C-alpha positions as CSV (number, residue, x, y, z in Angstrom):
1,M,35.7,118.3,118.8
2,P,32.8,120.2,121.6
3,R,31.6,123.1,122.5
4,P,33.4,123.6,125.8
5,N,30.9,123.2,128.5
6,K,30.0,127.1,131.1
7,C,29.0,124.8,134.0
8,Q,31.6,124.0,136.7
9,C,30.0,120.8,138.7
10,K,31.7,118.6,138.8
11,H,29.8,115.7,136.5
12,C,29.1,118.3,133.3
13,Q,33.2,118.7,133.8
14,K,34.1,114.6,133.9
15,A,31.4,114.1,131.1
16,V,32.7,116.9,129.2
17,A,36.7,115.4,129.9
18,G,35.2,111.2,128.4
19,Q,33.8,112.9,125.4
20,E,36.9,114.5,124.2
21,N,39.0,111.7,125.0
22,E,37.0,109.6,122.5
23,I,36.8,112.0,120.2
24,H,40.6,112.2,120.7
25,A,41.2,108.9,120.1
26,E,39.3,108.6,116.9
27,M,41.4,111.8,115.8
28,N,44.1,109.1,116.3
29,W,43.1,106.2,114.6
30,L,41.8,108.2,111.3
31,L,45.0,110.2,111.5
32,S,46.9,106.7,111.7
33,Q,45.1,105.6,107.7
34,L,46.3,108.3,106.2
35,N,49.7,108.9,104.2
36,T,51.8,112.1,104.7
37,A,50.2,114.7,103.2
38,Q,46.9,114.3,104.5
39,R,47.9,114.1,108.2
40,R,49.2,117.2,107.5
41,W,45.8,118.5,105.6
42,Y,43.6,117.1,108.5
43,A,46.1,118.4,111.3
44,G,45.2,121.9,109.8
45,I,41.4,121.6,109.4
46,E,41.4,121.2,112.9
47,S,43.4,123.9,113.6
48,N,41.2,126.2,111.7
49,R,38.0,124.8,113.7
50,L,39.2,125.8,116.7
51,G,40.8,129.0,116.3
52,K,42.5,130.9,118.6
53,D,46.4,128.9,119.7
54,G,44.2,125.6,117.7
55,D,47.6,124.0,115.6
56,R,49.0,124.1,120.1
57,K,46.0,122.1,121.5
58,V,46.1,119.8,118.1
59,A,49.6,119.4,118.7
60,R,48.9,117.7,122.2
61,I,46.2,116.1,121.1
62,T,47.9,114.7,118.0
63,G,51.5,114.7,118.6
64,L,51.9,116.2,115.2
65,G,55.0,119.2,115.2
66,E,53.7,123.0,115.2
67,I,55.3,123.6,112.2
68,T,53.8,121.0,110.6
69,I,49.7,121.7,111.1
70,R,50.9,125.7,110.5
71,K,51.8,124.2,107.3
72,G,48.6,122.0,106.2
73,R,46.5,125.1,107.2
74,E,48.0,127.5,105.3
75,E,47.9,124.9,102.5
76,V,44.1,124.3,103.2
77,V,43.6,127.8,103.1
78,D,44.9,128.3,99.7
79,Y,43.6,125.5,98.0
80,S,40.3,126.9,99.6
81,A,41.0,130.6,97.3
82,G,41.6,128.5,94.2
83,R,45.8,129.2,95.0
84,L,47.7,125.5,96.1
85,D,49.9,124.7,93.2
86,K,49.6,121.4,92.8
87,S,53.2,121.7,91.7
88,H,54.8,121.7,95.1
89,R,52.9,119.4,97.2
90,R,54.7,116.4,98.7
91,R,54.6,113.1,97.2
92,P,53.3,110.6,99.6
93,G,54.9,107.2,100.1
94,R,58.5,108.7,98.9
95,R,61.1,106.1,99.2
96,T,63.7,106.1,101.4
97,I,67.1,106.4,101.1
98,K,67.8,102.6,101.7
99,E,65.1,101.1,99.4
100,R,66.5,103.4,96.1
101,Y,70.1,102.4,97.1
102,P,70.4,99.0,98.8
103,D,73.8,99.3,98.5
104,I,74.6,101.6,100.5
105,E,76.5,101.1,103.3
106,L,78.6,98.5,101.4
107,V,79.6,101.3,99.4
108,L,80.9,103.6,102.5
109,E,82.1,100.7,104.0
110,G,84.4,101.0,100.5
111,L,85.6,104.4,101.0
112,L,85.9,104.0,104.6
113,A,88.0,100.8,104.5
114,D,91.3,102.6,104.4
115,D,90.4,105.5,106.3
116,I,89.1,103.8,109.5
117,A,90.8,103.8,112.8
118,G,90.3,101.5,115.6
119,D,91.7,101.5,119.3
120,P,93.1,98.4,120.0
121,M,91.5,98.3,123.8
122,S,88.4,98.9,122.9
123,S,85.4,98.6,120.0
124,Q,85.8,102.1,119.2
125,Q,86.1,103.4,115.7
126,W,86.2,106.1,114.1
127,T,87.2,108.0,110.3
128,R,89.3,110.8,109.0
129,R,86.8,111.4,106.2
130,S,84.2,114.2,107.0
131,S,79.8,113.1,105.8
132,R,80.6,116.4,103.3
133,Q,83.2,114.7,101.9
134,L,81.1,111.0,101.9
135,S,78.6,112.9,99.9
136,R,80.4,114.3,97.0
137,E,82.4,111.3,96.9
138,L,79.3,108.9,96.3
139,E,78.0,111.8,93.9
140,E,81.1,110.8,91.9
141,K,79.8,107.1,91.8
142,G,76.0,107.6,91.5
143,Y,74.2,108.1,94.9
144,R,72.8,111.5,95.3
145,V,73.0,111.1,99.4
146,N,72.6,114.8,101.0
147,Y,75.2,114.4,103.9
148,H,72.6,115.2,107.2
149,S,71.9,111.3,106.0
150,I,74.8,110.4,105.7
151,C,75.5,111.5,109.5
152,G,72.7,108.5,110.0
153,I,74.0,105.9,107.8
154,L,77.0,106.3,109.6
155,K,75.3,105.6,113.2
156,R,73.7,102.5,112.1
157,M,77.0,101.2,110.9
158,G,78.5,101.7,114.8
159,F,79.9,105.2,114.4
160,S,79.5,108.2,116.3
161,M,80.9,111.6,116.3
162,R,84.0,111.3,119.0
163,V,85.8,114.0,121.1
164,N,88.9,113.0,122.2
165,A,92.5,114.7,121.3
166,K,94.1,112.3,121.0
167,K,91.9,111.0,118.1
168,R,92.5,113.4,115.7
169,A,94.6,113.5,113.7
170,S,97.4,116.0,113.2
171,T,97.8,119.2,111.1
172,L,101.8,118.8,111.4
173,H,102.0,116.7,107.8
174,A,99.0,117.0,106.7
175,P,99.5,117.2,103.0
176,S,101.9,114.4,103.0
177,R,99.5,112.4,105.6
178,D,96.2,112.7,102.8
179,A,99.2,111.7,99.9
180,Q,100.2,109.0,101.9
181,F,97.3,107.3,102.7
182,Q,96.2,107.4,98.8
183,Y,99.4,105.3,98.3
184,I,99.2,103.1,101.3
185,A,95.6,101.7,99.6
186,A,96.9,102.1,96.4
187,Q,100.0,99.8,97.3
188,K,97.6,97.0,98.9
189,K,95.3,97.1,95.7
190,A,98.0,96.3,93.6
191,F,99.1,94.4,96.2
192,L,96.3,92.2,96.6
193,A,95.3,92.0,93.0
194,A,98.5,89.8,92.5
195,N,97.7,87.6,95.4
196,L,100.9,89.1,96.6
197,P,101.4,88.8,101.4
198,V,99.7,92.2,103.6
199,I,100.7,92.0,106.2
200,S,99.6,94.3,108.6
201,V,102.2,95.0,112.0
202,D,102.1,95.9,115.5
203,T,103.4,95.8,118.9
204,K,100.5,95.1,121.5
205,K,100.5,96.9,125.2
206,K,103.0,94.8,127.1
207,E,101.5,93.2,130.1
208,L,102.0,92.0,133.4
209,I,101.6,88.0,133.8
210,G,99.8,88.0,137.3
211,N,97.4,88.1,139.6
212,F,96.4,92.1,138.0
213,K,93.1,94.1,137.5
214,V,92.9,93.4,133.8
215,N,90.3,96.4,132.6
216,G,87.2,95.4,131.2
217,R,84.5,93.2,132.2
218,S,83.5,89.9,132.7
219,W,80.3,88.2,133.8
220,C,81.3,86.0,136.7
221,K,79.0,85.3,140.2
222,E,81.4,86.5,142.0
223,P,84.1,89.6,141.2
224,I,87.4,88.2,140.7
225,E,90.0,88.8,143.4
226,V,93.2,91.1,142.1
227,S,96.3,92.4,143.9
228,D,95.9,95.9,145.0
229,Y,99.1,97.2,142.7
230,S,100.2,96.4,139.6
231,Y,103.8,96.9,139.9
232,P,106.1,95.3,137.1
233,S,108.6,94.1,140.2
234,M,105.2,92.3,141.4
235,A,105.0,90.6,138.2
236,S,106.9,86.8,137.2
237,S,106.8,88.4,134.2
238,I,105.9,91.1,131.6
239,A,104.9,89.5,128.0
240,V,105.5,91.9,124.7
241,P,103.1,90.3,122.5
242,Y,104.0,91.1,118.1
243,G,100.8,90.7,116.2
244,I,101.0,90.2,112.5
245,Y,97.8,90.3,110.7
246,D,97.2,88.9,107.4
247,L,95.1,91.6,105.1
248,A,94.1,88.3,102.7
249,A,93.1,86.0,105.1
250,N,91.8,87.6,107.9
251,N,93.9,85.8,109.7
252,G,96.0,87.1,112.9
253,Y,99.7,85.4,114.5
254,V,100.9,87.4,117.9
255,Y,104.4,86.2,118.9
256,V,104.5,86.8,122.4
257,G,108.1,87.7,123.6
258,N,109.4,89.1,127.1
259,L,110.2,92.0,128.5
260,V,111.5,94.7,125.2
261,D,110.6,95.6,122.4
262,T,113.3,95.9,120.1
263,P,113.9,95.8,116.0
264,E,115.4,92.8,115.4
265,F,112.1,91.1,118.1
266,A,110.1,92.2,115.2
267,A,112.1,91.0,112.6
268,T,112.5,87.6,113.8
269,A,108.4,87.5,114.6
270,I,107.8,88.2,110.8
271,R,110.8,86.0,109.7
272,R,109.3,82.9,111.4
273,W,105.6,83.5,110.4
274,W,107.3,83.2,106.8
275,A,108.7,80.5,107.9
276,E,105.9,78.7,109.1
277,I,103.3,80.2,107.7
278,G,103.6,82.7,105.1
279,S,105.9,80.5,102.7
280,R,102.9,77.9,102.4
281,V,100.1,80.2,101.9
282,Y,101.8,82.4,98.8
283,S,103.8,79.9,97.8
284,G,106.6,80.8,95.3
285,K,106.3,84.1,96.4
286,S,109.0,86.5,97.0
287,E,107.3,89.8,97.8
288,V,105.7,91.4,100.7
289,L,103.8,93.9,102.1
290,I,104.6,95.3,105.1
291,L,102.3,97.8,107.1
292,A,103.6,99.5,110.1
293,D,103.5,102.2,112.2
294,G,105.2,105.6,112.3
295,G,107.5,104.3,115.6
296,G,108.7,101.6,118.0
297,S,110.6,98.8,116.6
298,N,109.6,98.9,113.4
299,G,109.8,103.0,113.1
300,T,110.7,105.2,110.5
301,R,113.7,106.5,111.8
302,S,115.3,103.2,112.9
303,R,118.1,102.1,111.4
304,A,118.1,98.7,113.1
305,W,114.6,98.0,112.2
306,K,116.2,98.2,108.1
307,K,118.8,96.4,108.9
308,Q,116.7,93.7,110.3
309,V,114.9,93.5,107.4
310,Q,117.4,93.3,105.3
311,T,119.2,90.6,106.7
312,Q,116.5,88.1,108.0
313,L,113.4,89.1,105.4
314,G,115.6,89.6,102.7
315,D,118.7,87.9,102.7
316,G,118.0,85.4,104.7
317,L,114.5,84.4,103.1
318,G,115.1,85.8,99.8
319,L,112.3,88.0,100.2
320,S,111.4,91.6,98.6
321,V,109.8,93.3,101.2
322,T,108.3,96.4,100.3
323,V,107.2,98.8,104.1
324,C,104.7,101.2,103.9
325,H,104.7,103.5,107.0
326,Y,101.6,105.1,108.6
327,P,101.9,109.2,109.3
328,P,103.0,110.5,113.1
329,R,100.5,110.5,115.0
330,C,98.3,107.5,113.0
331,S,98.7,104.6,114.2
332,K,95.4,103.4,115.2
333,Y,94.9,103.5,111.2
334,N,96.7,100.5,111.1
335,P,94.5,98.0,110.1
336,I,96.4,94.8,113.2
337,E,95.1,98.1,116.0
338,R,91.1,96.9,115.1
339,R,91.4,94.1,113.2
340,L,93.4,91.9,115.6
341,F,94.6,93.7,118.7
342,A,90.4,95.1,119.7
343,Q,89.8,91.9,119.2
344,I,91.6,90.4,121.9
345,S,91.5,93.2,123.8
346,A,87.8,92.3,124.0
347,N,88.2,88.2,124.4
348,W,90.0,89.0,127.5
349,A,88.3,91.8,129.0
350,G,88.2,91.7,132.8
351,K,90.4,88.4,133.4
352,P,93.6,88.3,135.5
353,L,96.4,86.8,133.1
354,L,97.6,84.8,135.2
355,T,100.3,83.1,133.6
356,L,101.7,83.1,130.7
357,E,99.9,79.8,129.1
358,V,96.7,81.7,130.0
359,M,97.3,85.1,127.9
360,L,98.3,82.5,124.7
361,A,94.8,80.5,125.4
362,F,92.6,84.4,125.0
363,I,94.7,84.6,122.2
364,R,94.3,81.8,120.6
365,G,90.8,81.1,121.9
366,T,90.0,84.8,120.0
367,K,87.4,84.8,116.7
368,T,85.1,87.1,115.3
369,E,82.0,86.6,113.2
370,T,83.4,87.8,110.1
371,G,85.5,84.5,110.3
372,L,89.0,86.0,112.5
373,S,91.3,83.7,113.2
374,V,94.2,84.2,116.3
375,E,97.1,81.5,116.6
376,A,99.9,82.2,119.2
377,C,102.7,81.5,120.3
378,L,106.4,82.6,123.0
379,L,109.0,83.5,121.1
380,E,111.5,83.8,124.2
381,G,115.2,85.0,123.4
382,P,117.6,87.6,124.5
383,Y,117.0,90.5,122.6
384,K,119.5,93.2,123.3
385,K,117.8,97.0,123.4
386,G,119.9,100.0,121.9
387,E,121.2,97.7,118.4
388,R,123.7,100.7,116.6
389,V,124.2,100.8,112.5
390,S,126.7,102.9,111.7
391,E,126.9,104.7,108.2
392,R,128.9,102.0,106.9
393,E,126.4,99.2,107.2
394,M,123.3,101.5,106.0
395,A,125.0,102.2,102.9
396,Q,125.5,98.9,102.6
397,L,122.1,97.7,102.4
398,T,119.7,97.6,99.6
399,V,117.2,100.5,100.5
400,Q,115.4,102.1,98.4
401,P,112.6,104.6,99.0
402,H,110.1,105.7,97.1
403,A,109.3,108.7,95.1
404,I,105.7,108.8,97.5
405,C,107.0,110.2,100.9
406,P,110.6,108.4,100.6
407,A,111.1,108.5,104.4
408,W,107.1,106.6,104.8
409,N,108.2,104.1,101.8
410,Y,111.0,101.8,100.7
411,T,112.0,98.1,99.3
412,I,114.6,96.2,100.8
413,T,115.7,93.6,98.0
414,P,118.1,90.7,98.5
415,R,121.4,91.5,97.8
416,A,123.8,88.9,95.9
417,N,126.5,88.9,97.8
418,V,124.5,87.5,101.0
419,G,123.9,84.1,101.2
């Protein structure tokens, strides 16, 4: 470093500034040729040479942190005094986590497969597990990764921290909820291993058919003009999309009804899917696993839902139907939400659903890089609301609760004396 020129004339100060800039450029070039430890030591030597405020001055020149420079300066002093312990030196060229564990993202995806929730109206995803929990589970599999590093990996995978009360699972059913998630994962694994159908079902948000505003943006030269108001009375019809997502095949099927969402409509959609698709894809199979939410037309407390499953799927098709419901306030962990509904919403974002045919075209045109394909058709019919099922009718159903969380898990088998 040059000595400061005491002359304050303009020409002398300009000459000194030019000389300093050249030296600073040379210093930074030299730093770029060194490894991490060597950069720290060189910065420490320059800081010693500058004396008072040396750390701050070198930090301004090189961009290194003052803590790093101070550490390098202390190590240089210790070396000169013979006190430097070589065993505590940082090893240059330390391998990154990606270099040590090339498959770390795939392993994380496997751990999160059953614990990812998604917004059906957007591409947002989140997980109920913390980075510390993931770190412990990875260590059990032989991957030593600090939870801070896991946060960085999750960000690269598209996750981020969200602060939204509606997406935080309630603690009301915490013990049963965790047991249910584990049980659902075990049921999925068992059915898929046996090549039995596993379908995730739910009703998407009702849509007004007409020239109404649809959330989202789309590429166009001029904004699409839509109605000022979106009242149901102004719509030509109200579409009720009921979705069925086949986990093994990565295929979606949407049956669009009108006005009401009832257990009869839900069971009819599943029965039609089996008659048109399921019986062909899973030829010779007589068991099916249904993953459903805890409310709506296929809710846990709905007697009409159990009756419709019994009559339409069990007795009508001869299927043994196992139903696993997601716990209350955990519906967004249902795979259909992020794997099907979110993709459909993204496909028609910013585009008015002028007619039912336009809506069906948008649904059928939904595709993803992972190979998702979607089919859609109308399922119109008079579905009455408020179906009541008496105690006597319930006693005649073959509903067999499971040992774990019996209110959320049960199997309905065909009745022998009903055709």
